[in-house]
C-alpha positions as CSV (number, residue, x, y, z in Angstrom):
1,M,61.1,56.4,57.7
2,I,64.8,57.2,56.8
3,F,65.5,56.8,53.3
4,S,69.1,56.6,51.6
5,I,69.2,58.9,48.8
6,G,71.6,58.7,46.1
7,V,72.9,61.5,44.0
8,E,74.7,62.0,40.6
9,M,76.7,65.5,40.5
10,P,76.2,67.0,37.4
11,K,78.6,66.6,34.7
12,Y,78.5,69.8,32.7
13,E,77.2,73.2,33.3
14,H,73.3,73.7,33.1
15,E,72.9,70.0,34.2
16,C,70.6,68.9,36.8
17,Y,71.7,66.7,40.1
18,G,70.4,63.0,39.3
19,I,68.4,61.8,42.5
20,V,67.5,58.1,43.2
21,I,65.6,56.6,46.4
22,P,66.8,52.5,45.9
23,A,64.5,51.4,48.7
24,L,61.5,52.4,46.5
25,C,63.0,50.8,43.3
26,V,61.1,47.6,43.7
27,N,59.0,45.3,41.7
28,N,58.2,47.3,38.7
29,Y,58.5,50.9,40.5
30,C,61.6,53.3,40.4
31,C,61.7,56.4,42.5
32,C,64.2,58.9,40.6
33,T,64.0,62.5,40.2
34,A,66.3,65.7,39.8
35,S,67.1,69.0,40.8
36,M,68.6,72.2,39.6
37,D,70.7,73.0,42.7
38,I,71.9,71.2,46.1
39,A,69.8,73.6,48.1
40,T,66.4,71.4,46.8
41,I,68.1,67.8,46.6
42,E,65.9,67.1,49.7
43,S,62.8,68.5,48.9
44,S,62.4,67.0,45.2
45,A,63.5,63.5,46.7
46,I,60.8,63.9,49.3
47,D,58.2,65.1,46.5
48,A,59.3,61.6,44.6
49,I,59.0,59.5,47.9
50,Y,55.3,60.8,48.5
51,C,54.6,60.6,44.5
52,I,55.7,57.1,44.2
53,L,54.3,55.8,47.9
54,D,51.0,57.0,46.7
55,T,51.2,55.0,43.4
56,M,52.3,51.9,45.6
57,L,49.5,52.4,48.0
58,S,46.7,53.0,44.7
59,D,48.3,49.5,43.6
60,N,47.7,48.0,46.7
61,V,51.6,47.8,47.9
62,D,51.7,47.3,51.4
63,I,54.3,50.0,51.8
64,F,55.3,49.2,55.6
65,T,57.1,46.1,54.4
66,L,59.8,48.2,52.4
67,S,62.8,48.8,53.9
68,D,66.1,50.8,53.4
69,R,68.9,48.7,53.0
70,G,71.5,51.5,53.9
71,V,74.2,53.6,52.0
72,L,77.0,51.0,52.8
73,Q,74.9,48.3,50.5
74,Y,73.8,50.8,48.1
75,R,77.4,52.2,47.3
76,R,78.3,48.3,46.6
77,D,75.3,47.7,44.0
78,E,76.2,47.9,40.7
79,D,72.9,49.5,40.1
80,Y,73.7,52.5,41.7
81,R,77.2,52.8,41.2
82,Y,76.4,56.2,38.9
83,C,75.6,57.9,42.5
84,D,78.6,60.6,43.6
85,K,77.2,61.0,46.6
86,W,75.0,59.7,49.1
87,I,72.8,61.1,51.8
88,K,69.9,60.1,54.3
89,I,66.7,61.8,54.8
90,D,64.0,61.2,57.5
91,V,60.5,61.5,55.7
92,D,56.9,61.6,57.6
93,L,55.2,58.5,57.0
94,T,52.5,59.1,59.9
95,M,49.9,60.2,56.8
96,Y,50.0,56.6,55.5
97,L,49.3,54.9,58.9
98,S,45.6,54.8,58.5
99,K,43.1,56.1,56.3
100,P,40.1,58.4,57.6
101,R,36.9,56.6,58.8
102,N,33.4,57.3,59.6
103,L,32.0,57.0,63.0
104,M,28.2,56.6,63.1
105,I,26.9,58.3,66.5
106,D,23.3,59.0,67.1
107,N,22.5,59.3,63.2
108,F,25.6,61.8,63.2
109,I,28.4,60.8,61.0
110,K,31.8,61.9,62.1
111,S,34.8,61.5,60.1
112,Y,38.1,61.1,62.0
């Protein structure tokens, strides 16, 4: 799934880059993190995405109903005006498509 990522640039020396993923800021959830440098913004965002998705799944939220409204919409949203830059990243969600199941074959259990 492609996620829009808002980035708040550091205002002072030794500050982090603020990162928010608006598509995952729904209901009682918020997905934000920080990065010490530009090179780790994407990996920090991906870690935060997986963390919140795991939390949502444990709360029985159907994560496949989530949608990203896109950078242009989020830029206009008052809640995200603090974001100076926007990027998009593609995050692999295939691991969430199915849960492991057990199959009984001739009295042996095989997980797949």
